[in-house]
Structure formats: structure tokens, C-alpha cells
C-alpha positions as CSV (number, residue, x, y, z in Angstrom):
1,X,9.0,-5.8,-31.7
2,X,11.6,-3.0,-31.1
3,X,13.4,-2.7,-27.8
4,X,11.6,0.6,-27.0
5,X,8.1,-0.8,-27.7
6,X,9.0,-3.9,-25.7
7,X,10.1,-1.8,-22.7
8,X,6.9,0.3,-23.0
9,X,4.8,-2.9,-22.9
10,X,6.7,-4.3,-19.9
11,X,6.3,-1.0,-18.1
12,X,2.5,-0.9,-18.9
13,X,2.2,-4.5,-17.7
14,X,4.0,-3.7,-14.5
15,X,1.8,-0.6,-13.9
16,X,-1.4,-2.6,-14.5
17,X,-0.2,-5.4,-12.2
18,X,0.6,-2.9,-9.4
19,X,-2.7,-1.2,-9.8
20,X,-4.6,-4.5,-9.5
21,X,-3.0,-5.4,-6.1
22,X,-4.9,-4.6,-2.9
23,X,-4.0,-1.4,-1.1
24,X,-2.3,-2.1,2.2
25,X,-2.0,1.5,3.3
26,X,-2.1,5.1,1.9
27,X,0.1,8.0,2.7
28,X,-0.1,11.7,1.7
29,X,3.7,11.8,0.9
30,X,6.3,9.4,-0.4
31,X,8.3,9.5,2.8
32,X,5.4,7.9,4.7
33,X,5.1,5.1,2.2
34,X,8.8,4.6,2.2
35,X,8.9,4.4,6.0
36,X,6.1,1.8,6.0
37,X,8.0,-0.2,3.4
38,X,11.2,0.1,5.5
39,X,9.3,-1.2,8.6
40,X,8.0,-4.2,6.6
41,X,11.5,-5.0,5.4
42,X,12.9,-4.7,9.0
43,X,10.1,-7.1,10.1
44,X,11.4,-9.6,7.4
45,X,8.3,-9.3,5.3
46,X,8.8,-10.3,1.6
47,X,8.9,-6.7,0.3
48,X,9.6,-8.0,-3.2
49,X,5.9,-8.8,-3.4
50,X,4.9,-5.1,-2.7
51,X,5.1,-1.8,-4.5
52,X,4.6,1.9,-3.8
53,X,2.1,3.4,-6.3
54,X,1.8,7.2,-6.7
55,X,-1.5,8.4,-8.1
56,X,-2.6,11.6,-9.7
57,X,0.9,12.5,-10.9
58,X,1.8,16.0,-11.8
59,X,5.1,17.7,-12.8
60,X,6.2,20.6,-10.6
61,X,8.8,23.0,-11.9
62,X,10.3,25.1,-9.1
63,X,12.0,28.3,-10.4
64,X,15.3,28.8,-8.6
65,X,16.1,32.3,-9.8
66,X,16.9,34.5,-12.8
67,X,19.6,33.1,-15.1
68,X,21.8,35.9,-16.4
69,X,24.9,35.7,-18.6
70,X,27.1,36.2,-15.6
71,X,25.3,33.5,-13.6
72,X,25.5,31.0,-16.6
73,X,29.2,31.8,-17.0
74,X,29.9,31.3,-13.3
75,X,28.0,28.0,-13.3
76,X,29.8,26.8,-16.4
77,X,33.2,27.8,-14.8
78,X,32.3,25.8,-11.7
79,X,31.3,22.7,-13.6
80,X,34.3,23.0,-15.8
81,X,36.6,23.3,-12.9
82,X,35.3,20.1,-11.4
83,X,35.8,18.3,-14.7
84,X,39.2,19.8,-15.1
85,X,40.1,18.6,-11.6
86,X,39.2,15.1,-12.6
87,X,41.2,15.3,-15.8
88,X,44.1,16.8,-13.9
89,X,44.1,14.0,-11.4
90,X,44.0,11.4,-14.1
91,X,46.8,13.0,-16.0
92,X,48.9,13.3,-12.8
93,X,49.1,9.6,-12.6
94,X,51.4,9.6,-15.7
95,X,53.6,12.5,-14.5
96,X,56.8,12.1,-12.5
97,X,56.2,13.2,-8.9
98,X,56.9,16.6,-7.3
99,X,55.8,20.0,-8.5
100,X,54.8,18.7,-11.9
101,X,51.9,16.7,-10.4
102,X,50.5,19.8,-8.7
103,X,51.0,21.9,-11.9
104,X,49.2,19.2,-13.9
105,X,46.2,19.3,-11.5
106,X,46.1,23.1,-11.3
107,X,46.3,23.4,-15.1
108,X,43.4,21.0,-15.4
109,X,41.3,23.0,-13.0
110,X,42.2,26.3,-14.7
111,X,41.6,25.2,-18.3
112,X,38.4,23.3,-17.2
113,X,37.1,26.5,-15.6
114,X,38.0,28.6,-18.6
115,X,36.4,26.3,-21.2
116,X,33.4,25.8,-18.9
117,X,32.9,29.6,-18.5
118,X,33.1,30.0,-22.3
119,X,30.6,27.3,-23.0
120,X,28.3,28.5,-20.2
121,X,28.3,32.0,-21.6
122,X,27.8,30.8,-25.2
123,X,25.0,28.5,-24.3
124,X,23.0,31.1,-22.4
125,X,23.7,33.8,-25.1
126,X,22.4,31.4,-27.8
127,X,19.0,31.0,-26.1
128,X,18.2,34.6,-27.2
129,X,16.4,35.3,-23.9
130,X,13.9,32.4,-24.3
131,X,14.7,30.9,-21.0
132,X,16.2,33.4,-18.6
133,X,15.5,31.4,-15.4
134,X,17.0,28.4,-13.7
135,X,14.6,25.7,-12.5
136,X,14.3,22.2,-11.1
137,X,11.6,19.7,-12.3
138,X,10.1,16.8,-10.3
139,X,7.2,14.5,-10.5
140,X,4.9,14.4,-7.4
141,X,1.8,12.4,-6.7
142,X,-1.4,13.4,-4.7
143,X,-1.0,10.3,-2.5
144,X,1.0,7.1,-2.4
145,X,-0.4,3.6,-1.8
146,X,1.5,0.6,-0.5
147,X,0.1,-2.4,-2.4
148,X,0.9,-6.1,-2.0
149,X,0.2,-9.3,-3.8
150,X,-3.2,-10.7,-2.9
151,X,-1.7,-13.7,-1.0
152,X,0.3,-11.4,1.4
153,X,-1.8,-8.2,1.5
154,X,-3.6,-9.1,4.8
155,X,-0.3,-10.0,6.5
156,X,1.3,-6.8,5.4
157,X,-1.7,-4.7,6.7
158,X,-1.6,-6.6,10.0
159,X,2.2,-6.1,10.4
160,X,1.9,-2.4,9.7
161,X,-0.9,-2.1,12.3
162,X,1.2,-4.1,14.8
163,X,4.1,-1.8,14.2
164,X,2.0,1.2,14.8
165,X,1.9,2.2,11.1
166,X,-1.6,2.9,10.0
167,X,-3.2,4.5,6.9
168,X,-2.9,8.3,6.9
């Protein structure tokens, strides 16, 4: 069995095991389920016997704006400058002190921004107008269930009720 198929099987087994556990509470958003789990942990409940299960998953792509050549070039320059700063700081460890340290760091930032801008421009130009927008992807669920092992499910439900956390 290959490593990938083994990991897929383990993942499927874990998903099946989590789905078979009794539901302790349900929440319309992840933050609610996370707060409930945090309260259980604070109450010294064995949270390693619980899980948060999101159901009815969907992918939401939020469009952030139009992506022009100028914007791609600027974003590439910014990313390159940060990388150049890191390289400049690392190289400055091997330079005799004084102005040469500052020059090494500034050179790293400059060349990083320059190469980042070139690669940002080239990368956007090579798309040929196929994807002229920037976006962010995330996976969201319709609701989130806090589930627990059969042996501790009733205790978890009672603790959440005692703490004032009830199903939403």
C-alpha cells in the first residue's frame, strides 16, 4: 500500500469514526463550536475524546479585486523585498560590522524587490488574461457538530449545559 493510499484510508477511517460518535452540541459557525470545546478543555474534560465535525461543506472563493500587470508587479516587488530582507539579514552575519552590514541588508531588499517585480510581471503576463482577478479560497460548512466518544458524550453535554453552552 502506498503512503498516499494509506493516508487516505486513515483519513476515511477517522472521518467515519467521528461521524459515528453522538452529537453533543451543534453550532451554526466554527467559532461557536470552538468556544464550546475551549470551555470543555477549561473544565478539564478529556477533549482528546471529542471532535468538531463540519457538515455540508462547500468551497467559497471571495474575489478581492482586479489583478492588473501593475498590481501583480507591485505584489511581486513587496514579496521579493521581504525575501531580500531575510537574505540580507542572513548575509550580514558574515560581514564585518559598520556600514557594510547596512549596505548588505539594503542590497538584499533592493535586489529582492527588483527580481520579485520582474517575476510578478512575467507571471501575470504569461496568464494571457485568463485570470485577471485576485481571490481567496476557503472551505465552510453549513453547521458544526461537537461530537464525543459514546462513554463521555453525556458528561460533555451536561458540562456544556452547566457552563451555559447549549445547542444553537
